N, C-alpha and C positions, 0 to 999 in steps of 0.2 A: 448549679451551672445553668445559665440561660439557654433556652431552646429557640429555634427558629432564626430567621435572618441569615444572611450570608457572611461567612467569615472572609476576611481580606484575602484575596488571591484565589478564592474558590471558584469553581465553575469553569466552563469552556472558555479558552482564550479567544480574543477577537481574531477573526480570519482563520480559524481552525476548522471550518466546516469542510465537508467533502468537496474536493475539486470537481468542478463540472457536474455536480449532482450525480456522481456515479453511485448507483445503488444496487446494481446487479453483480452477481458473482459468476464466474465461469470456472469450472473444475475440469482438469484433464488428468489422465493417468499416464505416468511415465515410469521407466525403470530408474533405478538409482543412478546408473551411468548417464542416462539422458538428463536427469535433473542436475547432476554435477556439471555436465557440458553446458547446459543452459545457464546455470549460475556463473560459470567461468566466462562465458561469452558476454553476459550482462555486466559482469565486473570489468571486463576489458573495454566495454563500451561506456563505462562509468554511468550505468543506469540500474534502476531496480529491476528485479526479475519481471515483475508485472509490466513495467513500462517497456522493457526489452521485448517481451513476448508479444505485447499488443502492437508495438511498432512493426515487428517482423510479420505478424499476421495481416496487418493492414497495408503493407507495401504493395 
């Protein structure tokens, strides 16, 4: 079996780099009830949890 070279379809797809060069993480501690509430509100807003929390924090 030959080695080296890229097989068709391998590697990162074009345009799949991190949006806005976001490279830092922020961790918070929550109760299970708080997490459930945040997830539900994010779902109602049709947003990811990360996007929802960031939007609310930066308002």
